[in-house]
TORSEPA-408508 format. One record per atom (N, C-alpha, C): y, z negated, x negated. Coordinates in steps of 0.001 Angstrom, whole numbers, padded with zeros to 6 digits, always signed. Example, Ala and Ser with C-alpha at 12.3 -4.5 7.8 and 13.67 -1.06 7.14 Angstrom:
BEGIN
-005690-007800-013190
-004500-007800-012300
-003300-007800-013200
-002250-007080-012850
-001060-007140-013670
+000030-007870-012900
! end
This chain:
BEGIN
-008158+042012-003662
-007769+041218-002646
-006339+040410-002547
-005455+040937-001756
-004187+040357-001812
-004103+038993-001334
-003236+038054-002126
-003071+036590-001489
-001773+036290-001879
-001296+035364-001140
+000027+034862-001191
+000063+033632-002063
+001237+033306-002602
+001252+032118-003634
+002450+031366-003094
+002058+029953-002913
+003111+028863-002619
+003141+027941-003568
+004287+027647-004094
+004388+026768-005180
+005084+025592-004374
+004335+024316-004376
+004797+023323-003540
+005421+022153-004431
+005475+022419-005705
+006256+021537-006481
+005524+020158-006774
+006158+019038-006705
+005500+017885-006874
+005460+017019-005482
+004185+016888-004975
+004356+016108-003703
+003040+015078-003798
+002930+014111-002931
+001865+013189-002718
+000554+013902-002500
-000479+013329-002722
-001807+013957-002311
-001980+014247-000838
-001601+013077-000097
-001614+013305+001411
-000814+014298+001929
+000376+014361+001562
+001268+015456+001883
+000660+016788+001561
+000134+016960+000369
-000574+018138-000180
-001866+018640+000865
-002569+017400+001223
-003783+017725+001973
-003155+018175+003435
-002230+017577+003687
-001723+018210+005300
-001231+019644+005362
-000528+020021+004056
-000143+021447+004070
-001398+022144+003882
-002373+021704+003108
-003752+022684+003072
-004119+022767+004521
-004348+021743+005234
-004920+021914+006633
-003991+022730+007484
-002715+022803+007264
-002001+023795+008164
-002220+025328+007725
-002322+025494+006443
-002686+026877+005927
-004054+027274+006202
-004996+026239+006219
-006218+026771+006513
-006265+027244+007971
-005698+026529+008731
-005589+026835+010300
-005129+028230+010452
-004105+028594+009843
-003368+029959+009937
-004207+030966+009356
-005059+030668+008137
-005886+031652+007579
-007082+031933+008626
-007531+030733+009028
-008581+030936+010052
-008267+031676+011388
-007042+031487+011749
-006492+032113+012958
-006015+033578+012753
-005926+033889+011458
-005673+035299+011059
-003992+035465+011176
-003173+034370+011165
-001941+034448+011153
-001291+034409+009795
-001995+034148+008847
-001511+034144+007340
-002506+034802+006516
-002217+035064+005355
-003080+035909+004499
-003943+034711+003636
-004827+035064+002778
-005282+034133+001868
-004079+033379+001107
-004145+032324+000722
-002993+031688+000068
-003462+030678-001146
-002682+030931-002233
-002897+030114-003282
-001764+029094-003343
-002090+027910-003216
-001134+026728-003230
-001214+026072-004695
+000008+025936-005338
+000167+025303-006589
+000952+023992-006397
+000315+022869-006976
+000940+021563-006669
+000862+020792-007813
+001732+019761-008028
+001700+018525-008937
+001615+017501-008237
+000636+016494-008443
+000504+015251-007408
+000949+014066-008222
+001452+013147-007452
+001752+011799-007783
+000340+011237-008182
+000272+010071-009181
-000772+009720-009624
-001920+009115-008421
-003042+009805-008363
-003960+009432-007562
-005355+009611-007915
-006433+008866-007633
-007926+009099-007598
-008270+009644-006422
-009126+010581-006345
-009733+011125-005297
-011056+011093-005294
-011667+010463-004322
-013280+010294-004199
-013841+011228-003354
-014744+012092-003903
-015399+013249-003198
-016584+012719-002460
-017252+013854-001780
-018475+013481-000932
-019511+012842-001744
-019654+013139-003141
-020723+012521-003829
-020178+011382-004498
-019221+010656-004207
-018615+009481-004928
-019783+008365-004997
-019860+007709-006178
-020543+006585-006382
-019498+005502-006911
-019811+004334-006282
-018760+003110-006616
-018867+002760-008159
-019936+002981-008784
-020061+002512-010220
-018999+003363-011222
-018552+004710-010562
-017753+005621-011295
-016187+005077-011320
-015868+004097-010572
-014803+003304-010581
-014941+002202-011647
-014236+002191-012695
-014420+000964-013617
-013702-000126-013456
-012674-000067-012373
-011905-001105-012007
-011968-001403-010492
-011731-002552-010132
-011568-002796-008524
-010392-001877-008080
-010472-001549-006753
-009365-000491-006336
-007989-001228-006356
-007842-002540-006081
-006669-003116-006196
-005912-002928-007553
-006838-002899-008595
-006435-002796-009905
-005567-001404-010224
-006207-000447-009566
-005685+000849-009624
-004238+000852-008899
-004328+000447-007864
-003066+000252-006953
-001982-000272-007617
-002261-001467-008395
-001272-002262-009164
-000729-001608-010219
-001493-000471-010881
-000999+000404-011818
-000245+001549-011345
-000124+001697-009882
+000601+002805-009355
-000183+004005-008972
-001557+003948-009089
-002474+004992-008747
-002987+004732-007480
-002861+005739-006587
-003355+005711-005234
-004892+005927-005275
-005687+005550-004427
-007184+005824-004265
-007326+006342-002858
-007840+007528-002840
-008028+008364-001612
-009471+008968-001424
-009969+008778-000230
-011250+009395+000052
-011066+010618+000616
-011656+011880+000240
-011581+013225+000629
-012812+013642+001064
-012634+014820+001766
-013850+015583+002092
-014364+016806+001257
-013935+016766+000011
-014295+017788-000911
-015620+017440-001442
-016237+018295-002194
-017508+018067-002893
-017084+017345-004227
-018010+016651-004909
-017845+016080-006150
-017773+014719-005930
-017354+013918-007232
-017231+012543-007322
-015960+012172-007457
-015363+011206-008332
-014048+010988-008528
-013250+011621-009530
-012179+011887-009428
-011195+012494-010600
-009828+011891-010258
-009056+012214-011298
-007626+011921-011264
-006804+012994-011123
-005769+012844-010591
-004549+013864-010397
-003367+013063-010518
-002448+013651-011473
-001180+013143-011843
-000218+014026-012263
+001043+013648-012957
+001845+014291-013359
+001270+014970-014631
+001661+016268-014833
+001360+016941-015889
-000027+017700-015816
-000522+017748-014516
-001745+018338-014295
-001382+019472-013081
-001771+020682-013300
-001520+021737-012127
-002799+021681-011029
-002487+021347-010153
-003689+021605-009050
-003670+022682-008142
-004571+023367-008084
-004415+024762-007495
-005635+024828-006461
-005015+025005-005161
-005722+024989-003890
-005824+026584-003290
-006834+027182-003721
-007010+028431-002939
-007678+028236-001579
-006816+028817-000505
-007200+028767+000793
-007492+030180+001116
-008717+030490+000917
-009198+031988+000911
-010366+032011+001869
-010538+033341+002324
-011648+033488+003300
-012724+034124+002630
-013639+032970+002317
-014779+033416+001407
-015796+034458+002146
-015671+034368+003471
-016532+035411+004110
-016398+036877+003619
-014949+037103+003368
-014505+038387+002802
-015242+038759+001435
-015645+037620+001013
-016077+037754-000674
-017620+037464-000590
-018262+037710+000459
-019877+037916+000501
-020584+036567+001019
-019681+035549+001316
-020180+034250+001929
-021325+033690+000849
-020876+033665-000406
-021749+033181-001437
-021044+032068-001994
-021469+030869-001736
-020815+029615-002379
-020991+029598-003825
-022198+029818-004440
-022535+029548-005792
-021375+030657-006568
-021349+031863-006149
-020499+032826-006676
-019024+032507-006555
-018640+031901-005538
-017260+031389-005259
-016953+030193-006411
-017849+029407-006699
-017722+028388-007585
-017470+029171-009178
-018505+029943-009295
-018581+030615-010585
-017095+031525-010848
-016741+031988-009714
-015477+032767-009745
-014297+031831-009970
-014277+030684-009506
-013069+029697-009747
-013403+029301-011284
-014509+029057-011665
-014616+028889-013078
-013964+029915-014024
-014403+031170-013564
-013877+032418-014281
-012361+032339-014482
-011657+031981-013425
-010214+031958-013458
-009623+031006-014571
-010373+029823-014652
-009806+028767-015902
-010385+029282-017260
-011570+029957-017168
-011909+030465-018591
-010752+031519-018979
-010290+032248-018060
-009189+033194-018344
-008017+032624-018901
-007637+031511-018111
-006481+030564-018441
-006514+030216-019773
-007624+029570-020220
-007927+028980-021367
-007837+030127-022580
-008330+031294-022149
-008339+032448-023289
-006810+032921-023352
-005988+032717-022322
-004645+033339-022524
-003793+032294-023430
-004257+031095-023455
-003620+030105-024479
-004480+030104-025782
-005379+031012-026040
-006044+030996-027222
-007169+030025-027405
-007758+029707-026363
-008923+028531-026336
-010204+029334-025676
-011271+028769-026160
-012511+029271-025714
-013191+028154-024552
-012711+028716-023339
-013419+027816-022283
-014686+028173-021976
-015578+027214-021374
-017027+027608-021276
-017417+026813-019916
-018587+027284-019463
-019234+026697-018266
-020133+025628-018823
-020648+024510-018110
-021383+023563-018625
-022490+023204-017522
-023529+024013-017266
-024313+023747-016277
-025120+022470-016462
-025507+021747-015512
-025427+022085-014177
-023929+021595-013497
-023118+021173-014456
-021741+020599-013748
-020776+021662-013594
-020193+021596-012426
-018992+022392-012197
-017748+022097-012920
-017185+023291-013275
-015892+023075-014046
-015746+023936-015305
-014711+023626-015960
-014628+024531-017216
-014252+023438-018429
-014942+023708-019544
-015015+022810-020678
-014408+023490-021876
-013806+022731-022813
-013437+023233-024108
-014260+022377-025024
-015351+022989-025765
-016147+022279-026629
-016991+021247-025547
-016841+019949-025933
-017535+018868-025132
-016659+018132-024241
-015417+018763-024013
-014518+017883-023178
-013971+018884-021894
-013904+018140-020918
-013577+018974-019624
-012050+019353-019521
-011734+020617-019304
-010501+021008-019191
-009840+021195-017758
-010891+021518-016892
-010570+021670-015548
-011627+021345-014755
-011372+020515-013667
-012363+020003-012616
-012176+020870-011435
-013397+021116-010735
-013530+021969-009530
-014227+020934-008571
-013429+020918-007353
-014158+020318-006049
-013701+020960-004932
-014738+021613-003902
-014168+022348-002745
-014759+021761-001594
-014341+022306-000507
-014912+022186+000904
-014656+023697+001750
-015721+023907+002508
-015744+025217+003225
-015425+024815+004673
-014642+025403+005438
-014539+025373+006991
-014604+026786+007432
-015714+027083+008019
-015928+028481+008593
-015729+029374+007492
-016144+029193+006446
-016042+030007+005220
-014699+030337+004658
-013760+029391+005000
-012502+029355+004279
-012447+028126+003566
-012114+028306+002327
-012032+027256+001264
-010833+026295+001259
-011138+025169+001032
-010104+024031+000703
-010350+023287-000639
-009234+022608-000934
-009454+021862-002181
-009535+022881-003378
-009839+022676-004486
-009981+023648-005464
-010038+023107-007044
-009205+023311-007705
-009088+023201-009112
-008066+022334-009654
-008396+021345-010551
-007370+020627-011311
-007306+020858-012767
-006366+021449-013168
-006206+022042-014673
-005258+021039-015364
-005754+020443-016496
-005022+019540-017387
-004167+020293-018250
-002812+020298-017944
-001881+021039-018793
-001304+020016-019868
-000423+019024-019302
+000228+018268-020233
-000063+016740-019666
-001216+016372-019228
-001450+015279-018517
-001708+014052-019389
-001330+012892-018817
-001666+011558-019563
-003026+011254-019393
-003893+011559-020441
-005353+011585-020322
-005871+010075-020254
-004883+009037-020516
-005492+007748-020601
-005945+007425-019163
-005448+007881-018118
-005811+007560-016857
-007268+007808-016620
-007928+008839-017415
-009339+009247-017290
-010243+008306-017897
-009698+007339-018634
-010406+006277-019242
-010726+005177-018235
-010204+005291-017101
-010319+004141-015919
-011258+004376-015030
-011938+005639-015147
-013096+006113-014292
-014158+006992-015218
-015097+007063-014491
-016174+008001-015085
-015837+009516-014286
-015076+010387-015067
-014446+011457-014451
-015624+012414-013933
-015649+012717-012575
-016701+013638-011996
-017916+013022-011924
-018106+011664-012270
-019422+010996-012224
-020253+011476-013548
-019791+012190-014510
-020448+012594-015659
-020411+011664-016834
-021380+010929-017260
-021331+009960-018355
-021374+010701-019635
-020492+010168-020519
-020816+010540-021963
-020044+011578-022532
-019106+012206-021632
-018079+013223-022017
-016838+012889-021456
-015669+013440-022316
-014439+013011-022130
-013733+014282-021540
-012320+014213-021468
-011461+015085-020851
-010447+015540-021774
-010062+016623-021718
-008889+017390-022461
-007875+017997-021795
-006902+018538-022357
-005629+019145-021749
-005331+020445-022887
-004603+021278-022155
-004069+022427-023038
-003276+021947-023984
-002443+020836-023641
-001473+020366-024844
-002508+019804-025884
-003326+018932-025546
-004164+018420-026552
-004930+019177-027406
-005477+020211-026772
-006151+021416-027413
-005284+022111-028523
-004148+022320-028033
-003250+023246-028887
-002271+022461-029845
-002237+021145-029673
-001387+020198-030483
+000154+020390-030207
+000505+021036-029133
+001926+021280-028629
+001837+021315-027064
+003082+020887-026651
+003239+020756-025130
+003042+022032-024523
+002145+021929-023301
+001916+023296-022518
+002261+022678-021209
+003481+022965-020478
+003843+022445-019238
+003163+023087-018129
+003356+022409-016926
+002795+023058-015701
+003518+024516-015584
+005138+024357-015612
+005673+025664-015351
+005196+026879-016227
+004905+026546-017552
+004361+027698-018462
+002819+028021-017974
+002108+026985-017243
+000693+027370-016859
+000727+028309-015671
+001577+028039-014809
+001517+028622-013365
+001415+030172-013342
+002147+030900-013921
+002196+032472-014071
+000872+032845-014719
+000310+032094-015609
-000931+032297-016248
-002082+032248-015288
-002117+031235-014445
-003034+030807-013444
-003068+032133-012427
-001776+032266-011875
-001855+033382-010782
-002444+034636-011377
-001999+035103-012729
-002786+036353-013255
-004125+036277-013326
-004727+035009-013669
-006110+034969-013829
-006709+034997-012339
-006057+034596-011437
-006667+034879-010007
-006533+036115-009590
-005452+036864-009902
-005315+038338-009517
-006479+039061-010396
-006695+038746-011478
-007752+039408-012354
-009059+039254-011697
-009568+037963-011227
-010869+037692-010792
-011000+038344-009508
-009934+038192-008720
-010207+038719-007196
-009484+040021-006742
-008886+040741-007764
-008311+041851-007198
-009318+043096-006811
-010507+042851-007084
-011452+043979-006805
-012298+043594-005832
-012206+042289-005399
-013162+041619-004448
-012822+042168-002880
! end
C-alpha cells in the first residue's frame, strides 16, 4: 500500500491538528493518497475521549504556568504528554482499504513500533489490554486514534529523546503503577528524532507494504 510521507518539523499541537484535518479531507475526497505525518510538538497534554480528571495530578493552571498547554481532543484514550524529543506519527490512512478492522489497525500500529524498537536493538512488546508498545514494564510508544468514515486520525507518540519528567505530572494514559521510557533512556545514549524518522517510515512500509 503506497503512502506519502510529510515531515512537518516542530509545530504546536493545534497547528498539527489543523493539518491533520486538511489531509483527512483530501484523503476522504480522493485528492490525496494515504499520508504519514511526522511531527514534533511543543509541550502539551492532550486529553482523549476516555479522559478522567484524576489522571491530572496538578490543577490545569499549574501545567500552563510550567509552559505545558492542556488540550481536549477527539482521539481515543486518556491523557498523554507530547513535547520536544518525542516523534508524533499521524497516519492519515484509509482503513477501509485495510479491511475495516479497528482491532487489526491498532495491532498493526503497535507492530510498527515493535519493529522500530527492534531496529534499535530493543525488545518491544504489547501489554494487553492496554494499547501501545512497552519495553519491559515501561511504555515506549503511546497510541490514540480516531476514525472518520474509516480514515484514521491521530496516531502514535514515540519517545525518542524526551524529557520524561513531564510524565510524572500525570497518570500517563490513565494506567496506574507503570512508568514511561524512551529510546535514549533504554540505550543509554541519545537517539534523536531525526535518527528515528527513517526507521519509523521503514517500519510502516514493512507493515503496510502488502496490505
